[in-house]
All heavy atoms as an XYZ file, in Angstrom:
933
protein
N    -190.725     42.398     70.210
C    -189.642     42.214     71.152
C    -188.310     42.044     70.428
O    -187.304     42.571     70.867
C    -189.957     40.994     72.030
C    -188.939     40.763     73.099
S    -189.016     42.121     74.284
C    -188.050     41.499     75.566
N    -188.336     41.287     69.303
C    -187.101     41.091     68.546
C    -186.561     42.416     68.025
O    -185.360     42.641     68.018
C    -187.330     40.131     67.380
C    -187.445     38.692     67.789
C    -187.591     37.812     66.565
C    -187.761     36.371     66.958
N    -187.905     35.499     65.802
N    -187.463     43.295     67.573
C    -187.037     44.598     67.070
C    -186.355     45.399     68.169
O    -185.360     46.069     67.937
C    -188.224     45.373     66.511
C    -188.738     44.846     65.206
C    -189.880     45.680     64.711
C    -190.442     45.094     63.425
N    -191.573     45.854     62.929
N    -186.883     45.339     69.362
C    -186.295     46.054     70.482
C    -184.889     45.541     70.770
O    -183.967     46.326     71.003
C    -187.176     45.912     71.724
C    -186.669     46.610     72.985
C    -186.559     48.115     72.743
C    -187.586     46.329     74.147
N    -184.696     44.251     70.722
C    -183.379     43.667     70.981
C    -182.374     44.052     69.892
O    -181.185     44.178     70.170
C    -183.483     42.145     71.105
C    -184.235     41.647     72.339
C    -184.370     40.123     72.310
C    -183.562     42.094     73.620
N    -182.851     44.233     68.683
C    -181.964     44.643     67.605
C    -181.582     46.117     67.712
O    -180.490     46.511     67.324
C    -182.618     44.378     66.245
C    -182.813     42.902     65.870
C    -183.611     42.803     64.588
C    -181.469     42.216     65.728
N    -182.455     46.933     68.238
C    -182.221     48.364     68.337
C    -181.356     48.716     69.548
O    -180.576     49.663     69.500
C    -183.570     49.121     68.396
C    -183.361     50.587     68.685
C    -184.330     48.924     67.099
N    -181.430     47.983     70.617
C    -180.698     48.307     71.840
C    -179.190     48.436     71.641
O    -178.597     49.397     72.140
C    -181.012     47.288     72.937
C    -182.372     47.456     73.603
C    -182.602     46.361     74.633
C    -182.508     48.817     74.249
N    -178.516     47.530     70.921
C    -177.072     47.722     70.728
C    -176.734     49.004     69.978
O    -175.739     49.657     70.276
C    -176.642     46.493     69.921
C    -177.678     45.468     70.192
C    -178.953     46.248     70.407
N    -177.556     49.396     69.021
C    -177.324     50.619     68.264
C    -177.486     51.833     69.179
O    -176.676     52.757     69.157
C    -178.285     50.709     67.057
C    -178.170     52.051     66.367
C    -178.021     49.569     66.101
N    -178.499     51.838     70.008
C    -178.729     52.937     70.941
C    -177.580     53.008     71.950
O    -177.080     54.081     72.258
C    -180.092     52.781     71.652
C    -180.251     53.786     72.779
C    -181.222     52.900     70.650
N    -177.142     51.879     72.459
C    -176.049     51.856     73.428
C    -174.761     52.376     72.802
O    -174.014     53.125     73.427
C    -175.849     50.440     73.956
N    -174.492     52.004     71.563
C    -173.290     52.471     70.876
C    -173.340     53.979     70.659
O    -172.359     54.681     70.869
C    -173.124     51.752     69.534
C    -171.891     52.107     68.731
C    -170.630     51.749     69.511
C    -171.901     51.384     67.402
N    -174.472     54.491     70.278
C    -174.624     55.931     70.060
C    -174.430     56.701     71.360
O    -173.851     57.781     71.373
C    -175.996     56.230     69.461
N    -174.887     56.157     72.458
C    -174.733     56.833     73.745
C    -173.275     56.865     74.179
O    -172.838     57.791     74.850
C    -175.584     56.131     74.803
N    -172.500     55.857     73.803
C    -171.095     55.777     74.203
C    -170.184     56.611     73.308
O    -169.103     56.996     73.733
C    -170.618     54.330     74.168
S    -171.416     53.317     75.411
N    -170.589     56.863     72.080
C    -169.725     57.618     71.175
C    -169.708     59.081     71.591
O    -170.695     59.628     72.053
C    -170.188     57.470     69.726
O    -171.432     58.088     69.557
N    -168.561     59.696     71.442
C    -168.393     61.077     71.882
C    -168.358     61.999     70.670
O    -167.829     61.643     69.630
C    -167.094     61.201     72.675
C    -166.982     62.465     73.430
C    -165.820     62.437     74.414
O    -165.097     61.474     74.516
N    -165.649     63.512     75.140
N    -168.895     63.187     70.829
C    -168.878     64.189     69.772
C    -167.610     65.022     69.917
O    -167.436     65.741     70.892
C    -170.117     65.076     69.881
C    -170.144     66.167     68.838
O    -169.409     66.057     67.834
O    -170.903     67.130     69.016
N    -166.700     64.887     68.956
C    -165.423     65.594     69.009
C    -165.444     66.888     68.200
O    -164.410     67.524     68.053
C    -164.306     64.683     68.495
C    -164.096     63.466     69.356
C    -164.289     62.195     68.844
C    -163.699     63.585     70.685
C    -164.086     61.074     69.639
C    -163.499     62.476     71.483
C    -163.698     61.222     70.950
O    -163.497     60.119     71.734
N    -166.599     67.299     67.698
C    -166.660     68.489     66.842
C    -166.208     69.752     67.572
O    -165.638     70.647     66.951
C    -168.062     68.672     66.270
O    -169.005     68.872     67.304
N    -166.416     69.822     68.882
C    -165.972     71.020     69.607
C    -164.448     71.117     69.603
O    -163.900     72.216     69.598
C    -166.513     71.046     71.033
C    -165.960     69.988     71.954
C    -166.565     70.122     73.335
C    -166.067     69.041     74.268
N    -166.657     69.154     75.597
N    -163.750     69.999     69.566
C    -162.293     70.012     69.475
C    -161.848     70.275     68.041
O    -160.898     71.021     67.806
C    -161.699     68.702     69.980
C    -162.152     68.345     71.373
C    -163.065     67.326     71.588
C    -161.678     69.048     72.481
C    -163.478     67.003     72.868
C    -162.092     68.733     73.768
C    -162.995     67.702     73.951
O    -163.409     67.401     75.224
N    -162.542     69.642     67.084
C    -162.209     69.848     65.671
C    -162.319     71.321     65.289
O    -161.523     71.820     64.491
C    -163.127     69.016     64.767
C    -162.922     67.515     64.919
O    -161.892     67.089     65.495
O    -163.797     66.755     64.460
N    -163.280     72.026     65.876
C    -163.483     73.440     65.525
C    -162.312     74.316     66.001
O    -162.098     75.396     65.458
C    -164.804     73.950     66.104
O    -164.760     73.983     67.517
N    -161.565     73.873     66.976
C    -160.395     74.618     67.445
C    -159.303     74.611     66.382
O    -158.556     75.571     66.239
C    -159.841     74.000     68.754
C    -160.874     74.112     69.869
C    -158.524     74.649     69.164
C    -160.514     73.317     71.120
N    -159.226     73.527     65.637
C    -158.136     73.314     64.688
C    -158.610     73.454     63.246
O    -158.531     72.512     62.461
C    -157.507     71.933     64.915
C    -156.839     71.817     66.249
C    -157.488     71.238     67.316
C    -155.564     72.310     66.428
C    -156.869     71.149     68.551
C    -154.941     72.222     67.658
C    -155.590     71.642     68.727
N    -159.080     74.640     62.885
C    -159.493     74.902     61.512
C    -158.325     74.716     60.550
O    -157.215     75.154     60.826
N    -158.557     74.041     59.452
C    -157.511     73.798     58.465
C    -156.610     72.630     58.809
O    -155.630     72.372     58.119
N    -156.926     71.930     59.895
C    -156.118     70.779     60.334
C    -156.893     69.485     60.112
O    -158.109     69.494     59.956
C    -155.771     70.912     61.812
S    -154.859     72.410     62.231
N    -156.157     68.395     60.153
C    -156.746     67.067     59.970
C    -156.535     66.258     61.246
O    -155.422     66.183     61.762
C    -156.049     66.372     58.799
C    -156.403     64.931     58.621
C    -155.523     64.240     57.583
O    -154.584     64.851     57.049
O    -155.789     63.053     57.330
N    -157.613     65.666     61.764
C    -157.464     64.779     62.923
C    -156.919     63.450     62.412
O    -157.519     62.819     61.557
C    -158.787     64.573     63.640
C    -158.596     63.752     64.892
C    -159.774     63.672     65.844
N    -161.015     64.247     65.464
C    -162.171     63.570     65.430
N    -162.219     62.294     65.726
N    -163.288     64.195     65.088
N    -155.764     63.034     62.950
C    -155.121     61.813     62.449
C    -155.175     60.660     63.443
O    -154.830     59.531     63.080
C    -153.663     62.080     62.026
C    -152.833     62.582     63.200
C    -153.618     63.037     60.840
C    -151.336     62.617     62.904
N    -155.584     60.934     64.669
C    -155.747     59.839     65.630
C    -156.796     60.225     66.654
O    -156.836     61.363     67.121
C    -154.432     59.510     66.331
C    -154.571     58.324     67.286
C    -153.251     57.754     67.740
O    -152.662     58.312     68.686
O    -152.815     56.764     67.144
N    -157.629     59.247     66.988
C    -158.671     59.427     67.978
C    -158.657     58.229     68.906
O    -158.799     57.092     68.449
C    -160.061     59.521     67.310
O    -160.045     60.575     66.350
C    -161.154     59.771     68.329
N    -158.421     58.464     70.187
C    -158.521     57.402     71.186
C    -159.361     57.939     72.335
O    -159.753     59.108     72.333
C    -157.133     56.969     71.731
O    -156.606     58.006     72.565
C    -156.159     56.637     70.613
N    -159.597     57.119     73.327
C    -160.368     57.586     74.477
C    -159.571     58.573     75.328
O    -160.133     59.270     76.161
C    -160.839     56.409     75.319
C    -159.733     55.596     75.943
C    -160.253     54.386     76.694
O    -160.709     54.551     77.841
O    -160.181     53.284     76.121
N    -158.255     58.677     75.127
C    -157.395     59.557     75.917
C    -157.018     60.834     75.194
O    -156.702     61.817     75.828
C    -156.106     58.852     76.326
C    -156.365     57.628     77.112
C    -156.746     57.552     78.424
C    -156.314     56.288     76.635
N    -156.926     56.245     78.793
C    -156.664     55.445     77.703
C    -156.003     55.721     75.407
C    -156.709     54.071     77.577
C    -156.048     54.348     75.293
C    -156.401     53.546     76.360
N    -156.994     60.781     73.848
C    -156.525     61.969     73.132
C    -156.985     62.002     71.687
O    -157.432     61.007     71.131
C    -154.998     62.070     73.210
C    -154.253     61.142     72.298
N    -152.904     61.224     72.109
C    -154.650     60.117     71.503
C    -152.506     60.297     71.249
N    -153.537     59.623     70.880
N    -156.839     63.204     71.106
C    -157.032     63.429     69.675
C    -155.733     64.065     69.193
O    -155.165     64.909     69.882
C    -158.186     64.400     69.432
C    -159.509     64.107     70.140
C    -160.464     65.282     69.976
C    -160.124     62.843     69.603
N    -155.257     63.664     68.019
C    -154.041     64.276     67.477
C    -154.381     64.897     66.134
O    -155.033     64.269     65.292
C    -152.897     63.245     67.320
C    -151.667     63.900     66.706
C    -152.544     62.648     68.679
N    -153.927     66.151     65.957
C    -154.202     66.918     64.753
C    -152.912     67.214     64.002
O    -151.892     67.548     64.615
C    -154.899     68.228     65.101
C    -156.284     68.018     65.658
C    -156.473     67.788     67.011
C    -157.388     68.017     64.820
C    -157.748     67.569     67.524
C    -158.661     67.811     65.324
C    -158.834     67.578     66.676
O    -160.087     67.365     67.169
N    -152.995     67.133     62.686
C    -151.904     67.480     61.774
C    -152.286     68.821     61.150
O    -153.296     68.931     60.454
C    -151.786     66.394     60.702
C    -150.775     66.665     59.627
C    -150.795     65.509     58.620
C    -149.824     65.723     57.507
N    -149.858     64.590     56.546
N    -151.456     69.845     61.429
C    -151.785     71.202     61.001
C    -150.675     71.776     60.127
O    -149.494     71.494     60.373
C    -151.953     72.097     62.221
S    -153.207     71.528     63.383
N    -151.027     72.591     59.142
C    -149.991     73.260     58.346
C    -149.104     74.117     59.249
O    -149.596     74.857     60.099
C    -150.788     74.122     57.366
C    -152.150     73.499     57.312
C    -152.379     72.917     58.677
N    -147.803     74.006     59.060
C    -146.843     74.718     59.914
C    -146.875     76.224     59.699
O    -146.383     76.970     60.541
C    -145.435     74.184     59.680
N    -147.464     76.684     58.604
C    -147.467     78.121     58.338
C    -148.646     78.855     58.974
O    -148.765     80.067     58.821
C    -147.433     78.385     56.827
C    -148.636     77.823     56.083
O    -149.479     77.135     56.709
O    -148.732     78.062     54.871
N    -149.492     78.167     59.717
C    -150.582     78.845     60.412
C    -149.994     79.753     61.492
O    -149.008     79.410     62.148
C    -151.546     77.843     61.033
C    -152.384     77.097     60.024
C    -153.456     76.252     60.698
O    -153.436     76.010     61.885
N    -154.403     75.787     59.890
N    -150.612     80.900     61.700
C    -150.087     81.897     62.633
C    -149.928     81.343     64.051
O    -148.901     81.546     64.698
C    -150.996     83.126     62.647
C    -150.475     84.236     63.534
C    -151.367     85.463     63.520
O    -152.208     85.609     62.616
O    -151.211     86.276     64.438
N    -150.936     80.622     64.550
C    -150.844     80.091     65.912
C    -149.694     79.099     66.037
O    -149.000     79.074     67.066
C    -152.162     79.454     66.361
C    -152.472     78.140     65.694
C    -153.235     77.954     64.581
C    -152.008     76.849     66.081
N    -153.271     76.613     64.256
C    -152.531     75.914     65.157
C    -151.204     76.378     67.118
C    -152.283     74.545     65.243
C    -150.951     75.009     67.206
C    -151.490     74.104     66.280
N    -149.467     78.300     64.990
C    -148.383     77.307     65.027
C    -147.030     78.003     65.078
O    -146.134     77.575     65.821
C    -148.477     76.387     63.818
N    -146.878     79.061     64.318
C    -145.621     79.806     64.327
C    -145.353     80.409     65.705
O    -144.213     80.405     66.173
C    -145.650     80.912     63.258
C    -145.637     80.391     61.838
C    -144.354     79.630     61.534
O    -143.271     80.058     61.879
N    -144.500     78.478     60.910
N    -146.387     80.908     66.359
C    -146.228     81.488     67.698
C    -145.847     80.427     68.720
O    -144.964     80.642     69.548
C    -147.516     82.199     68.128
C    -147.762     83.491     67.384
C    -149.040     84.146     67.857
C    -149.284     85.441     67.118
N    -150.529     86.098     67.534
N    -146.523     79.297     68.679
C    -146.247     78.232     69.649
C    -144.841     77.677     69.452
O    -144.144     77.373     70.424
C    -147.308     77.108     69.567
C    -146.925     75.912     70.428
C    -148.668     77.632     69.991
N    -144.384     77.575     68.208
C    -143.049     77.034     67.950
C    -141.938     77.907     68.528
O    -140.820     77.448     68.710
C    -142.853     76.834     66.445
C    -143.667     75.656     65.903
C    -143.635     75.566     64.407
C    -142.317     75.101     63.896
N    -142.315     74.853     62.446
N    -142.240     79.161     68.879
C    -141.260     80.060     69.474
C    -141.148     79.888     70.994
O    -140.252     80.446     71.614
C    -141.622     81.516     69.155
C    -141.717     81.819     67.681
C    -140.429     81.501     66.921
O    -139.351     81.844     67.373
N    -140.561     80.841     65.793
N    -142.046     79.120     71.588
C    -142.087     78.953     73.034
C    -141.181     77.807     73.494
O    -140.713     77.012     72.682
C    -143.532     78.698     73.479
C    -144.531     79.784     73.086
C    -145.949     79.333     73.403
C    -144.208     81.096     73.784
N    -140.985     77.718     74.779
C    -140.189     76.646     75.360
C    -141.093     75.443     75.658
O    -142.229     75.613     76.114
C    -139.532     77.108     76.662
C    -138.482     78.176     76.466
C    -137.310     77.665     75.647
O    -136.802     76.572     75.878
N    -136.893     78.445     74.663
N    -140.595     74.227     75.441
C    -141.385     73.036     75.775
C    -141.672     72.970     77.272
O    -140.802     73.280     78.086
C    -140.491     71.876     75.350
C    -139.429     72.453     74.494
C    -139.298     73.890     74.866
N    -142.882     72.576     77.612
C    -143.280     72.467     79.015
C    -143.801     71.080     79.369
O    -144.230     70.855     80.498
C    -144.357     73.510     79.344
O    -145.467     73.335     78.441
C    -143.821     74.920     79.234
N    -143.812     70.155     78.421
C    -144.326     68.817     78.688
C    -144.196     67.921     77.481
O    -143.368     68.154     76.596
N    -145.020     66.898     77.445
C    -145.023     65.896     76.377
C    -146.475     65.591     76.011
O    -147.388     66.044     76.683
C    -144.363     64.605     76.857
C    -142.957     64.778     77.364
C    -142.458     63.475     77.931
C    -141.075     63.672     78.527
N    -140.517     62.451     79.055
N    -146.665     64.784     74.968
C    -147.997     64.252     74.693
C    -148.328     63.281     75.830
O    -147.440     62.600     76.354
C    -148.029     63.496     73.365
C    -148.111     64.365     72.129
C    -147.914     65.730     72.173
C    -148.366     63.793     70.904
C    -147.985     66.515     71.025
C    -148.443     64.555     69.752
C    -148.258     65.916     69.811
N    -149.588     63.200     76.196
C    -149.995     62.278     77.261
C    -149.995     60.843     76.755
O    -149.532     59.944     77.430
C    -151.387     62.662     77.800
C    -151.245     63.887     78.684
C    -152.011     61.521     78.577
C    -152.481     64.282     79.423
N    -150.523     60.632     75.557
C    -150.616     59.276     75.012
C    -149.998     59.252     73.626
O    -150.364     60.052     72.775
C    -152.081     58.833     74.950
N    -149.047     58.377     73.415
C    -148.404     58.264     72.109
C    -149.281     57.619     71.070
O    -149.154     57.874     69.890
N    -150.203     56.789     71.507
C    -151.071     56.099     70.559
C    -150.270     55.247     69.604
O    -149.264     54.658     69.966
N    -150.695     55.207     68.359
C    -150.030     54.398     67.340
C    -149.159     55.241     66.420
O    -148.741     54.775     65.372
C    -151.063     53.621     66.514
C    -151.883     52.681     67.345
N    -151.340     51.634     68.044
C    -153.202     52.652     67.608
C    -152.285     50.997     68.700
N    -153.427     51.595     68.453
N    -148.886     56.461     66.804
C    -148.132     57.365     65.947
C    -146.635     57.234     66.198
O    -146.201     57.011     67.329
C    -148.565     58.809     66.208
C    -150.038     59.105     65.952
C    -150.383     60.491     66.447
C    -150.358     58.970     64.483
N    -145.852     57.400     65.140
C    -144.404     57.428     65.260
C    -144.008     58.894     65.460
O    -143.976     59.673     64.507
C    -143.748     56.841     64.010
C    -142.249     56.821     64.103
O    -141.626     57.696     64.692
N    -141.651     55.807     63.500
N    -143.710     59.255     66.685
C    -143.443     60.655     67.014
C    -142.212     61.194     66.304
O    -142.158     62.371     65.950
C    -143.320     60.817     68.529
C    -144.584     60.469     69.318
C    -144.319     60.564     70.814
C    -145.755     61.340     68.919
N    -141.220     60.354     66.076
C    -140.018     60.779     65.356
C    -140.376     61.188     63.925
O    -139.868     62.179     63.407
C    -138.974     59.670     65.344
C    -138.415     59.334     66.717
C    -137.463     60.392     67.241
O    -136.805     61.067     66.432
O    -137.376     60.541     68.475
N    -141.250     60.418     63.280
C    -141.682     60.745     61.914
C    -142.488     62.046     61.897
O    -142.346     62.854     60.975
C    -142.516     59.614     61.323
C    -141.705     58.411     60.915
C    -142.569     57.308     60.314
O    -143.777     57.543     60.045
O    -142.036     56.197     60.125
N    -143.324     62.243     62.895
C    -144.102     63.480     62.958
C    -143.174     64.679     63.089
O    -143.368     65.698     62.432
C    -145.089     63.450     64.128
C    -146.150     62.351     64.135
C    -147.098     62.556     65.304
C    -146.909     62.286     62.829
N    -142.159     64.576     63.922
C    -141.232     65.681     64.109
C    -140.444     65.976     62.834
O    -140.157     67.133     62.521
C    -140.274     65.395     65.265
C    -139.313     66.523     65.504
C    -139.758     67.722     66.054
C    -137.977     66.422     65.154
C    -138.894     68.787     66.252
C    -137.103     67.484     65.356
C    -137.567     68.658     65.900
O    -136.712     69.713     66.092
N    -140.127     64.943     62.076
C    -139.367     65.119     60.835
C    -140.189     65.810     59.749
O    -139.624     66.345     58.792
C    -138.866     63.764     60.337
N    -141.498     65.825     59.887
C    -142.390     66.468     58.916
C    -142.417     67.971     59.192
O    -143.220     68.454     59.979
C    -143.790     65.865     59.030
C    -144.795     66.497     58.096
O    -144.410     67.344     57.255
O    -145.988     66.153     58.217
N    -141.545     68.718     58.539
C    -141.431     70.157     58.807
C    -142.563     70.981     58.184
O    -142.720     72.153     58.516
C    -140.075     70.692     58.312
O    -139.946     70.415     56.920
C    -138.926     70.045     59.083
N    -143.339     70.386     57.303
C    -144.452     71.104     56.678
C    -145.672     71.173     57.594
O    -146.610     71.912     57.318
C    -144.828     70.445     55.358
N    -145.642     70.389     58.684
C    -146.798     70.327     59.576
C    -146.374     70.458     61.037
O    -145.232     70.180     61.392
C    -147.553     69.007     59.388
C    -148.118     68.871     58.023
N    -147.464     68.219     57.006
C    -149.271     69.346     57.491
C    -148.192     68.288     55.895
N    -149.288     68.970     56.171
N    -147.329     70.865     61.849
C    -147.190     70.895     63.296
C    -148.247     69.946     63.834
O    -149.369     69.906     63.334
C    -147.408     72.320     63.848
C    -147.491     72.322     65.357
C    -146.304     73.241     63.375
N    -147.903     69.189     64.868
C    -148.814     68.202     65.429
C    -149.224     68.623     66.828
O    -148.378     69.010     67.642
C    -148.156     66.824     65.435
C    -147.940     66.338     64.027
C    -146.803     66.694     63.308
C    -148.904     65.577     63.392
C    -146.627     66.288     62.001
C    -148.734     65.160     62.074
C    -147.598     65.526     61.392
O    -147.432     65.124     60.095
N    -150.518     68.566     67.075
C    -151.061     68.976     68.365
C    -151.952     67.866     68.905
O    -152.720     67.251     68.167
C    -151.852     70.266     68.225
N    -151.820     67.632     70.194
C    -152.629     66.636     70.881
C    -153.620     67.347     71.788
O    -153.232     68.237     72.551
C    -151.736     65.727     71.734
C    -152.534     64.761     72.598
C    -151.696     64.070     73.661
O    -150.981     64.764     74.415
O    -151.770     62.850     73.731
N    -154.871     66.949     71.704
C    -155.857     67.356     72.694
C    -155.895     66.221     73.697
O    -156.334     65.116     73.385
C    -157.250     67.589     72.073
C    -158.277     67.850     73.164
C    -157.217     68.748     71.089
N    -155.360     66.478     74.886
C    -155.342     65.474     75.950
C    -156.664     65.576     76.708
O    -156.904     66.553     77.427
C    -154.151     65.694     76.861
N    -157.509     64.589     76.508
C    -158.836     64.592     77.121
C    -158.735     64.265     78.609
O    -157.851     63.514     79.031
C    -159.730     63.577     76.410
C    -159.850     63.782     74.898
C    -160.531     62.590     74.247
C    -160.586     65.070     74.584
N    -159.626     64.807     79.391
C    -159.671     64.579     80.837
C    -158.345     64.911     81.512
O    -157.938     64.255     82.457
C    -160.095     63.141     81.147
C    -161.486     62.848     80.629
O    -162.390     63.658     80.766
N    -161.650     61.695     80.013
N    -157.659     65.926     81.017
C    -156.426     66.423     81.621
C    -156.825     67.594     82.517
O    -156.801     68.747     82.114
C    -155.439     66.853     80.537
C    -154.058     67.132     81.074
O    -153.807     66.844     82.261
O    -153.223     67.636     80.308
N    -157.228     67.277     83.723
C    -157.845     68.244     84.628
C    -156.810     69.041     85.411
O    -155.658     68.666     85.499
C    -158.776     67.515     85.581
C    -159.876     66.771     84.855
C    -160.695     65.948     85.777
C    -161.737     65.222     84.941
N    -162.443     64.227     85.659
N    -157.259     70.144     85.980
C    -156.502     70.969     86.919
C    -155.410     71.798     86.265
O    -154.543     72.318     86.949
C    -155.916     70.125     88.056
C    -156.895     69.192     88.679
N    -158.006     69.633     89.364
C    -156.964     67.840     88.693
C    -158.698     68.596     89.791
N    -158.094     67.505     89.395
N    -155.391     71.927     84.938
C    -154.407     72.774     84.271
C    -155.103     73.947     83.592
O    -154.676     75.070     83.700
C    -153.592     71.951     83.260
C    -152.419     72.687     82.681
C    -151.219     72.739     83.361
C    -152.522     73.345     81.467
C    -150.137     73.430     82.841
C    -151.449     74.041     80.933
C    -150.249     74.080     81.616
N    -156.178     73.645     82.891
C    -156.969     74.658     82.191
C    -158.374     74.681     82.784
O    -158.769     73.755     83.489
C    -157.057     74.322     80.697
S    -155.458     74.234     79.866
N    -159.134     75.713     82.457
C    -160.504     75.755     82.968
C    -161.350     74.646     82.338
O    -162.294     74.173     82.939
C    -161.139     77.127     82.759
C    -161.379     77.531     81.331
C    -162.021     78.900     81.250
C    -162.223     79.281     79.796
N    -162.870     80.567     79.661
N    -160.992     74.245     81.105
C    -161.640     73.093     80.490
C    -160.952     71.842     81.026
O    -159.893     71.916     81.620
C    -161.495     73.126     78.962
C    -162.081     74.341     78.301
C    -161.076     75.473     78.116
O    -159.922     75.335     78.553
O    -161.450     76.492     77.541
N    -161.531     70.695     80.798
C    -160.923     69.440     81.252
C    -160.044     68.809     80.177
O    -160.000     67.591     80.038
C    -162.007     68.446     81.693
C    -162.606     68.841     83.020
O    -161.972     69.511     83.829
N    -163.826     68.429     83.264
N    -159.342     69.647     79.413
C    -158.406     69.137     78.413
C    -157.283     70.147     78.238
O    -157.421     71.315     78.577
C    -159.096     68.866     77.068
C    -159.612     70.091     76.369
C    -158.817     70.790     75.471
C    -160.901     70.542     76.584
C    -159.290     71.921     74.811
C    -161.385     71.668     75.936
C    -160.577     72.362     75.043
N    -156.162     69.650     77.741
C    -155.053     70.537     77.395
C    -154.718     70.321     75.933
O    -155.044     69.293     75.345
C    -153.786     70.263     78.238
O    -153.424     68.892     78.111
C    -154.000     70.613     79.691
N    -154.046     71.300     75.364
C    -153.546     71.195     73.997
C    -152.030     71.143     74.099
O    -151.405     72.044     74.635
C    -154.008     72.385     73.141
C    -155.536     72.406     73.056
C    -153.369     72.318     71.753
C    -156.107     73.641     72.407
N    -151.458     70.057     73.608
C    -150.016     69.822     73.697
C    -149.460     69.818     72.279
O    -149.760     68.927     71.498
C    -149.755     68.505     74.412
C    -150.239     68.555     75.857
C    -150.444     67.196     76.466
N    -150.859     67.341     77.842
C    -150.031     67.270     78.885
N    -148.759     66.998     78.700
N    -150.473     67.435     80.107
N    -148.658     70.819     71.953
C    -148.152     71.003     70.600
C    -146.686     70.615     70.530
O    -145.875     71.111     71.318
C    -148.327     72.467     70.152
O    -149.704     72.840     70.313
C    -147.930     72.644     68.693
N    -146.350     69.739     69.581
C    -144.968     69.282     69.399
C    -144.134     70.434     68.852
O    -144.426     70.968     67.783
C    -144.933     68.106     68.421
C    -143.543     67.560     68.167
S    -143.519     66.229     66.942
C    -144.346     64.927     67.820
N    -143.088     70.820     69.605
C    -142.231     71.912     69.149
C    -140.751     71.539     69.175
O    -139.918     72.316     68.739
C    -142.464     73.202     69.965
C    -142.234     72.980     71.449
C    -143.857     73.738     69.711
C    -142.340     74.252     72.283
N    -140.415     70.380     69.683
C    -139.024     69.932     69.728
C    -139.000     68.434     69.446
O    -140.043     67.786     69.412
C    -138.405     70.234     71.081
N    -137.824     67.909     69.256
C    -137.681     66.481     68.969
C    -138.101     65.673     70.194
O    -137.593     65.893     71.295
C    -136.231     66.158     68.597
C    -136.043     64.740     68.166
C    -134.648     64.505     67.655
C    -134.541     63.057     67.200
N    -133.280     62.792     66.555
N    -139.027     64.730     70.013
C    -139.503     63.925     71.145
C    -138.362     63.121     71.771
O    -137.507     62.591     71.078
C    -140.537     62.999     70.516
C    -140.956     63.686     69.273
C    -139.748     64.420     68.791
N    -138.353     63.087     73.066
C    -137.341     62.346     73.802
C    -137.754     62.233     75.255
O    -138.924     62.340     75.600
N    -136.768     62.043     76.114
C    -137.048     61.903     77.547
C    -137.443     63.243     78.168
O    -138.226     63.291     79.098
C    -135.823     61.344     78.263
C    -135.530     59.912     77.904
C    -134.333     59.405     78.677
C    -134.032     57.975     78.268
N    -132.883     57.442     78.988
N    -136.849     64.327     77.678
C    -137.149     65.646     78.220
C    -138.426     66.204     77.602
O    -138.992     65.628     76.679
C    -135.984     66.597     77.934
C    -134.698     66.154     78.612
O    -134.765     65.612     79.731
O    -133.633     66.335     78.007
N    -138.861     67.339     78.108
C    -140.040     68.003     77.555
C    -139.812     68.379     76.095
O    -138.762     68.884     75.744
C    -140.354     69.262     78.365
C    -140.819     68.938     79.766
O    -141.307     67.852     80.033
N    -140.678     69.885     80.662
N    -140.816     68.152     75.267
C    -140.694     68.457     73.843
C    -141.981     69.037     73.259
O    -142.058     69.321     72.066
C    -140.268     67.225     73.042
C    -141.039     65.979     73.369
C    -140.688     65.019     74.271
C    -142.300     65.560     72.833
N    -141.657     64.038     74.320
C    -142.648     64.337     73.438
C    -143.168     66.114     71.892
C    -143.820     63.667     73.139
C    -144.325     65.435     71.579
C    -144.633     64.218     72.221
N    -142.970     69.269     74.090
C    -144.231     69.848     73.623
C    -144.586     71.031     74.521
O    -144.170     71.087     75.674
C    -145.345     68.820     73.663
N    -145.322     71.966     73.944
C    -145.828     73.078     74.737
C    -147.245     72.748     75.163
O    -148.089     72.422     74.335
C    -145.810     74.390     73.960
C    -146.385     75.525     74.734
C    -145.636     76.140     75.731
C    -147.679     75.951     74.504
C    -146.176     77.181     76.477
C    -148.219     76.989     75.254
C    -147.470     77.599     76.242
N    -147.509     72.836     76.471
C    -148.848     72.571     77.000
C    -149.571     73.895     77.128
O    -149.093     74.827     77.768
C    -148.781     71.894     78.374
C    -147.972     70.611     78.314
C    -150.192     71.605     78.885
C    -147.693     69.982     79.661
N    -150.743     73.973     76.506
C    -151.534     75.188     76.569
C    -153.001     74.893     76.718
O    -153.432     73.742     76.701
N    -153.755     75.946     76.878
C    -155.203     75.856     76.993
C    -155.830     76.415     75.727
O    -155.146     77.001     74.898
C    -155.681     76.650     78.209
S    -154.953     76.088     79.768
N    -157.094     76.248     75.606
C    -157.816     76.718     74.425
C    -157.642     78.188     74.227
O    -157.586     78.987     75.084
C    -159.275     76.365     74.543
C    -160.061     76.771     73.342
C    -161.452     76.284     73.445
N    -162.096     76.629     72.206
C    -163.315     76.322     71.909
N    -164.031     75.626     72.740
N    -163.851     76.665     70.780
């Protein structure tokens, strides 16, 4: 019985943890720098082809959750592009998440491009 009681918290924790590998696979060559229950944030080299294309678009929104990141510092880092996977962001894409890429200086107005996978 004692063994069962010791194993139950481990099993419960494993059931609650989420597998983010399907999101990580979208961002090849990028590093996940923040993980919360609301979002994942990736730091990507700015010279990647997709990043260059997105940076040419007009901002359509913002990151959903700022988390613990200093958005001003991220924007000042010109060697990288930062993208947020907004989890449970329904009714925009066929998946239940959006990809929000920082393309302008964060402020009150829109500064990220919202896209789908």
